[in-house]
C-alpha positions as CSV (number, residue, x, y, z in Angstrom):
1,M,0.0,-0.4,0.3
2,P,0.8,3.6,-0.4
3,Q,3.1,5.5,2.6
4,A,1.1,8.4,3.6
5,S,2.7,11.7,3.0
6,K,3.0,14.4,6.3
7,Y,0.0,16.0,3.8
8,E,-2.8,13.8,2.8
9,S,-2.1,14.5,-1.1
10,N,0.6,16.3,-2.2
11,D,0.2,19.7,-3.1
12,N,3.4,20.8,-4.2
13,P,2.5,23.7,-6.4
14,S,6.4,24.6,-7.3
15,L,6.3,20.8,-9.1
16,V,2.4,21.2,-10.2
17,E,3.5,23.8,-12.7
18,D,5.9,22.2,-14.1
19,G,4.1,19.7,-15.0
20,Q,5.4,17.1,-12.8
21,I,4.2,15.1,-9.4
22,N,6.3,14.1,-6.6
23,I,4.5,10.7,-6.5
24,Y,5.4,9.5,-3.3
25,G,4.9,12.6,-1.4
26,E,6.8,15.4,0.8
27,E,9.7,12.6,2.3
28,E,11.0,11.6,-0.9
29,T,12.0,13.2,-4.1
30,L,11.1,10.7,-6.9
31,V,9.9,12.5,-9.4
32,K,8.2,11.1,-13.0
33,N,6.9,13.6,-15.6
34,V,3.9,12.0,-16.0
35,W,2.9,13.5,-19.5
36,D,5.4,10.7,-21.1
37,T,3.9,7.9,-22.6
38,S,6.7,5.1,-23.0
39,V,6.6,5.5,-19.1
40,K,3.4,2.8,-18.4
41,V,1.0,4.2,-16.3
42,E,1.1,3.3,-12.1
43,E,-1.2,1.7,-10.4
44,N,-3.3,2.2,-7.6
45,G,-1.7,0.2,-4.9
46,Y,-5.1,-0.3,-3.5
47,Y,-6.7,-2.9,-6.6
48,W,-6.6,-6.5,-5.8
49,K,-4.2,-8.7,-7.7
50,K,-5.1,-11.6,-6.3
51,T,-7.7,-14.7,-6.7
52,P,-11.3,-12.0,-6.6
53,I,-13.2,-12.6,-3.5
54,V,-17.0,-13.7,-3.9
55,Q,-19.0,-12.1,-1.0
56,E,-22.8,-13.0,-1.4
57,G,-25.7,-10.9,-1.2
58,G,-29.1,-11.1,0.5
59,E,-32.5,-12.7,-1.0
60,I,-33.0,-11.3,-4.5
61,P,-36.8,-10.1,-4.7
62,N,-39.6,-11.1,-6.9
63,D,-40.9,-7.4,-7.8
64,K,-38.2,-5.3,-9.1
65,P,-35.8,-5.7,-12.4
66,L,-32.9,-6.8,-11.4
67,V,-29.2,-4.9,-12.5
68,V,-25.6,-6.1,-11.9
69,E,-22.5,-3.6,-12.1
70,L,-19.1,-4.6,-13.3
71,F,-16.7,-1.9,-12.9
72,C,-18.9,-0.6,-10.6
73,G,-16.8,2.0,-8.3
74,C,-18.1,3.2,-5.5
75,G,-21.8,2.1,-7.2
76,G,-22.7,6.0,-8.7
77,T,-24.8,4.0,-11.4
78,S,-26.4,1.1,-9.0
79,L,-27.3,4.5,-6.4
80,G,-29.3,5.9,-9.6
81,F,-30.4,3.1,-11.2
82,E,-32.2,2.0,-7.1
83,M,-33.9,5.6,-7.4
84,A,-35.1,4.1,-10.3
85,D,-36.8,1.7,-7.9
86,Y,-34.7,-1.5,-9.8
87,E,-32.6,-3.6,-7.3
88,V,-28.8,-4.2,-7.2
89,V,-28.2,-7.5,-7.0
90,L,-24.4,-7.2,-7.2
91,G,-21.1,-5.1,-7.7
92,C,-17.7,-6.1,-8.6
93,D,-14.5,-3.9,-9.5
94,I,-10.7,-4.0,-8.7
95,H,-10.2,-1.1,-5.8
96,A,-11.1,-2.4,-2.6
97,P,-11.9,0.8,-1.2
98,S,-14.4,1.3,-3.9
99,I,-15.8,-2.4,-3.2
100,Q,-15.9,-1.3,0.8
101,T,-17.9,1.9,-0.7
102,F,-20.1,-0.4,-2.4
103,R,-21.1,-3.1,-0.2
104,K,-21.9,-0.1,2.5
105,N,-24.2,1.6,1.0
106,H,-25.7,-1.7,-0.7
107,P,-25.9,-4.1,2.4
108,K,-28.5,-6.4,0.0
109,A,-26.1,-7.0,-3.3
110,A,-23.2,-9.5,-3.3
111,T,-19.9,-8.3,-4.2
112,I,-16.9,-9.3,-6.3
113,L,-13.5,-7.9,-5.5
114,G,-10.9,-9.0,-7.7
115,D,-10.3,-7.9,-11.3
116,V,-12.9,-8.3,-14.1
117,K,-10.3,-10.5,-15.9
118,Q,-10.5,-13.6,-13.6
119,V,-14.0,-13.8,-12.6
120,N,-15.8,-16.5,-14.0
121,P,-19.6,-14.8,-15.7
122,E,-20.3,-18.6,-14.3
123,T,-20.1,-17.5,-10.9
124,I,-23.1,-14.2,-11.5
125,K,-24.8,-16.8,-12.5
126,A,-25.0,-18.5,-10.1
127,L,-25.3,-15.6,-7.5
128,L,-28.6,-14.7,-9.5
129,G,-30.4,-18.1,-8.5
130,G,-31.6,-19.3,-12.0
131,R,-33.1,-15.3,-12.4
132,Q,-32.6,-14.0,-15.8
133,L,-30.6,-10.5,-15.4
134,D,-32.5,-7.5,-16.5
135,V,-29.8,-4.9,-16.7
136,L,-25.8,-5.0,-16.8
137,I,-24.4,-2.1,-16.2
138,G,-20.7,-1.0,-16.8
139,G,-17.9,2.1,-16.6
140,I,-15.1,0.9,-18.2
141,P,-12.0,2.5,-17.3
142,C,-12.2,6.3,-18.6
143,Q,-8.4,6.9,-17.7
144,G,-7.2,6.4,-21.2
145,F,-9.3,8.3,-23.4
146,S,-9.8,11.2,-21.0
147,L,-9.1,14.9,-22.3
148,N,-7.6,15.9,-18.5
149,N,-5.0,13.2,-19.3
150,R,-1.8,14.1,-20.8
151,K,-0.5,10.4,-21.5
152,R,-3.8,9.8,-23.6
153,H,-3.4,7.5,-26.5
154,A,-5.1,4.7,-28.7
155,N,-3.7,2.0,-27.6
156,D,-4.1,2.4,-23.9
157,D,-4.3,-0.9,-21.8
158,R,-7.0,0.2,-20.2
159,N,-9.1,1.4,-23.2
160,F,-9.7,-2.5,-24.2
161,M,-11.4,-3.5,-21.3
162,Y,-15.1,-3.4,-23.0
163,K,-13.9,-6.7,-24.5
164,E,-14.6,-7.6,-20.9
165,F,-18.1,-6.4,-20.8
166,V,-18.5,-7.8,-24.0
167,R,-17.3,-11.4,-22.8
168,F,-20.3,-11.1,-19.5
169,V,-23.1,-10.0,-22.0
170,E,-22.4,-13.0,-24.5
171,I,-23.0,-15.6,-21.1
172,L,-25.1,-13.3,-19.0
173,Q,-27.3,-12.8,-22.2
174,P,-29.5,-9.7,-20.4
175,K,-32.1,-8.3,-21.8
176,V,-30.1,-4.9,-20.7
177,V,-26.9,-3.0,-21.6
178,V,-25.7,-0.2,-20.1
179,L,-22.1,0.8,-20.7
180,E,-20.7,4.1,-20.1
181,N,-17.1,6.4,-20.4
182,V,-16.0,9.8,-21.2
183,S,-16.3,12.2,-23.8
184,G,-12.6,11.5,-24.9
185,M,-13.6,8.2,-26.2
186,K,-15.4,9.6,-29.7
187,S,-11.8,11.4,-30.1
188,T,-10.1,8.0,-29.8
189,G,-9.4,5.9,-32.5
190,N,-13.0,3.7,-33.3
191,F,-13.4,2.4,-30.2
192,V,-17.5,3.9,-30.3
193,E,-18.1,1.7,-33.4
194,A,-16.7,-1.8,-32.1
195,I,-18.0,-1.6,-29.0
196,E,-21.4,-0.5,-30.2
197,Q,-20.7,-3.5,-32.6
198,D,-19.2,-6.1,-30.6
199,L,-22.4,-5.9,-27.6
200,S,-25.1,-5.6,-30.3
201,S,-23.6,-8.8,-31.9
202,V,-23.5,-11.0,-28.4
203,G,-26.1,-9.5,-27.0
204,K,-28.9,-9.8,-29.9
205,M,-30.1,-6.3,-29.8
206,Q,-28.3,-3.0,-31.6
207,V,-26.5,-0.8,-29.2
208,K,-26.8,3.0,-29.6
209,S,-24.8,5.2,-27.5
210,Q,-25.0,9.2,-26.9
211,L,-23.7,11.8,-25.1
212,L,-25.3,13.4,-21.7
213,Y,-24.9,16.6,-20.3
214,A,-25.0,15.6,-16.6
215,P,-26.5,19.6,-15.5
216,D,-29.3,18.3,-17.7
217,Y,-30.1,16.0,-15.2
218,G,-30.0,17.9,-11.7
219,V,-26.2,17.7,-11.5
220,P,-24.3,20.6,-10.3
221,Q,-21.4,19.9,-12.5
222,R,-19.9,20.1,-16.5
223,R,-19.4,16.7,-16.8
224,T,-20.8,14.4,-19.6
225,R,-20.7,11.3,-20.0
226,L,-20.7,9.4,-23.4
227,V,-23.8,6.5,-23.0
228,F,-24.3,3.1,-24.5
229,V,-27.9,1.5,-24.4
230,G,-29.0,-2.0,-26.0
231,I,-32.5,-3.6,-25.5
232,Q,-33.4,-7.1,-26.5
233,G,-36.9,-6.4,-29.0
234,A,-36.3,-2.9,-29.0
235,I,-34.1,-0.1,-30.2
236,F,-33.4,2.6,-27.2
237,D,-34.7,5.9,-28.3
238,F,-32.0,8.9,-26.1
239,D,-35.2,11.8,-26.6
240,T,-36.8,9.9,-23.7
241,V,-34.3,10.4,-21.2
242,I,-36.0,13.5,-19.4
243,K,-33.9,16.5,-19.3
244,T,-35.0,18.4,-15.7
245,H,-32.8,21.2,-15.6
246,G,-31.8,23.6,-18.2
247,P,-33.2,26.2,-20.6
248,T,-35.5,23.4,-22.3
249,T,-37.3,22.4,-18.5
250,E,-38.6,24.7,-16.1
251,N,-35.8,24.8,-13.3
252,A,-32.3,26.8,-14.0
253,Y,-29.4,24.9,-13.6
254,V,-28.2,23.7,-9.6
255,T,-25.6,25.8,-8.8
256,I,-22.6,25.1,-6.1
257,K,-23.9,27.0,-3.5
258,D,-27.7,24.9,-4.8
259,A,-25.7,22.5,-3.9
260,I,-22.9,22.6,-1.0
261,G,-24.2,26.5,0.5
262,D,-25.7,24.2,3.5
263,L,-22.7,22.9,5.1
264,P,-20.8,23.5,7.3
265,S,-17.2,26.2,7.1
266,L,-14.4,24.5,8.0
267,K,-10.4,25.2,8.6
268,P,-7.6,23.0,7.3
269,K,-8.2,19.5,8.9
270,E,-10.8,20.2,10.0
271,T,-14.2,17.8,10.7
272,K,-18.1,18.9,11.4
273,T,-20.8,17.0,11.4
274,K,-24.0,19.8,11.8
275,Y,-25.4,21.8,9.4
276,K,-25.2,25.4,8.7
277,T,-28.6,25.8,7.9
278,S,-31.8,24.8,7.1
279,P,-31.8,23.5,3.6
280,F,-32.4,26.5,1.5
281,S,-33.0,25.0,-2.0
282,D,-34.8,21.7,-3.3
283,Y,-31.3,20.2,-4.6
284,Q,-30.2,20.3,-0.3
285,K,-33.5,18.8,0.7
286,M,-32.9,15.9,-1.4
287,M,-29.8,15.3,-0.8
288,R,-30.5,15.6,3.2
289,A,-33.6,13.6,3.1
290,N,-32.4,10.4,4.9
291,S,-29.9,12.3,6.7
292,K,-29.7,13.9,9.9
293,K,-26.2,14.2,10.6
294,V,-23.4,15.1,8.2
295,T,-20.7,12.5,6.9
296,C,-17.1,12.5,5.6
297,H,-16.5,16.4,5.8
298,T,-13.0,16.5,6.6
299,A,-10.9,19.4,5.3
300,P,-7.5,18.3,3.8
301,N,-4.9,18.5,5.6
302,H,-2.4,21.0,3.1
303,P,0.7,23.4,4.0
304,N,1.1,26.8,4.4
305,A,1.2,27.6,0.3
306,T,-1.3,25.9,-0.3
307,V,-4.2,27.9,2.7
308,E,-2.7,31.2,0.7
309,R,-2.9,29.8,-3.0
310,I,-6.5,29.2,-2.4
311,K,-7.2,32.1,0.2
312,N,-5.4,34.6,-2.9
313,T,-7.6,33.5,-5.8
314,K,-10.9,35.0,-6.5
315,P,-13.4,32.6,-6.8
316,G,-14.4,30.8,-10.7
317,E,-10.6,31.1,-11.5
318,P,-7.7,28.8,-11.4
319,M,-5.4,28.1,-8.4
320,Y,-2.4,27.4,-11.0
321,P,-1.8,29.0,-13.7
322,R,-1.2,25.9,-16.5
323,F,-4.2,23.6,-15.5
324,R,-7.2,25.8,-16.0
325,Q,-9.8,22.9,-14.4
326,R,-8.2,23.4,-10.8
327,I,-10.3,26.6,-10.1
328,R,-11.7,27.8,-7.1
329,L,-15.0,27.7,-6.7
330,G,-17.4,30.0,-6.7
331,W,-21.2,29.8,-5.5
332,D,-23.2,31.1,-8.3
333,I,-21.8,28.1,-10.8
334,L,-21.2,24.8,-11.9
335,S,-18.3,22.8,-11.0
336,P,-16.0,21.3,-13.9
337,T,-15.7,17.4,-13.9
338,Q,-14.8,16.0,-10.8
339,V,-11.6,14.3,-11.4
340,S,-10.3,10.9,-9.7
341,G,-6.6,12.8,-10.1
342,G,-4.7,9.7,-10.5
343,I,-3.0,7.5,-7.7
344,R,-2.3,9.9,-4.5
345,P,-5.1,12.4,-5.8
346,Q,-3.6,16.4,-5.3
347,F,-7.2,18.4,-4.2
348,Q,-8.8,19.6,-7.4
349,L,-11.4,22.1,-6.4
350,G,-10.8,25.2,-4.5
351,H,-14.1,25.9,-1.7
352,P,-15.3,29.4,-2.5
353,Q,-15.5,30.3,0.8
354,D,-13.0,28.8,2.7
355,A,-9.2,28.9,1.7
356,R,-9.1,24.7,1.3
357,G,-10.0,22.0,-1.0
358,L,-13.4,20.5,-1.3
359,T,-13.9,17.8,1.6
360,I,-15.8,14.0,0.3
361,R,-18.8,15.4,1.2
362,E,-18.8,18.6,-0.7
363,R,-17.5,16.0,-4.0
364,C,-20.2,14.1,-3.1
365,R,-22.9,16.1,-2.9
366,I,-21.2,17.9,-6.6
367,Q,-21.5,14.3,-7.4
368,S,-25.7,14.0,-6.7
369,F,-25.0,11.3,-4.2
370,P,-26.8,11.6,-1.4
371,D,-26.0,12.9,2.1
372,D,-26.7,9.2,3.8
373,F,-24.1,8.5,0.8
374,V,-20.8,7.0,3.3
375,V,-18.1,6.9,1.3
376,E,-14.6,4.8,3.1
377,G,-11.2,4.8,2.1
378,G,-10.2,8.2,3.9
379,T,-9.4,11.7,2.0
380,V,-7.2,10.3,-0.5
381,Q,-9.4,7.6,-2.5
382,G,-12.3,9.0,-2.0
383,R,-11.2,11.2,-4.1
384,V,-10.2,8.8,-6.8
385,Q,-13.8,7.0,-5.8
386,T,-16.3,10.6,-6.0
387,G,-13.4,11.4,-9.3
388,N,-14.0,8.2,-10.5
389,A,-17.9,7.9,-10.2
390,V,-21.8,8.3,-12.7
391,P,-24.0,11.1,-10.9
392,P,-26.4,9.2,-9.6
393,L,-28.5,11.3,-11.0
394,L,-27.5,11.3,-14.7
395,A,-28.1,6.9,-14.3
396,K,-32.2,7.7,-12.7
397,A,-32.8,8.9,-15.8
398,V,-30.9,6.0,-18.3
399,A,-32.6,4.2,-16.1
400,L,-36.3,5.6,-15.7
401,A,-36.2,6.2,-20.1
402,I,-35.1,1.8,-19.7
403,K,-37.8,1.0,-17.7
404,A,-40.4,1.8,-20.4
405,Y,-38.8,-0.8,-22.4
406,L,-39.3,-3.7,-19.1
């Protein structure tokens, strides 16, 4: 496992400005150029590379469509489908903290911790107990396609993990497949066409894809996801994914103040569990519906130089000139896309009022995870999980549209 450094992440401005990061923390000086495509991407130290660990879930109900999620991460897509009244019966991922989070928030679901390449689809069949799978969903690794990836290239090994998803579709024959990735996939090789063709062939369906903009579905973040949907016996119409916010609706986009303005102010390292105010936006009411206290709300432990940098940056402006997406948030804007941030993620976004980076609860709010959703694994691995996640409200909109076909 990676060793913890003095601070919860590397916030050394000089290394950031040079386009390099100290990947081993403050105490060591080993530096790698993160833009060199000849250097193999370092894997997260929390990946489980041994024999997959299967943990069974509870009794499977008969009155809801059944969902299995591969590459589940912490379970953002699964949560969105649960919001639309589906039953999530299994999640599979290689990242141990993500599976811990998935189990915490989906206690009745089975889990598989391990590399999906080592998982036999027959194992999932057995866990389904003879029931036909309604929906197989997956968020294949996106880092190789991401426009935020300075080492982005078509031959990145992670770009071919969709073939593992295809393998499971062929054996499980779900009624519906849903696969998602970042918008950058459309401009990387011919992956979109290959995925549509391969899934259509093995799934006996016509798979289509479309870019969906998260703010249109109530998410306070400028995040675009490429979503593939295929349904046996029907052709999915993306126009049935109903927008709830934006210029074509009666609701304005959800701002940062709408999203996190009720959460308590913090100093570096400080933790608070009481809400600052009563909810004053519909979004806050929705996020707090099943929660009486604030969890996962601990401020990062920044060095003084980072505190000063955030303090001296105007809300809405970049904190680092060469990294324009690393802004100090403003109350009246949408957040830029939250990213996972690599192996030992730095804080990405500054708080609009406090001189600090965001807490995991604030990152959850910006992704549309409600306050009763608890992220396991600490601040750094919490950034990995929230950055990789599909916003649940976006997934919910897709799930509601699919339900008409089942």
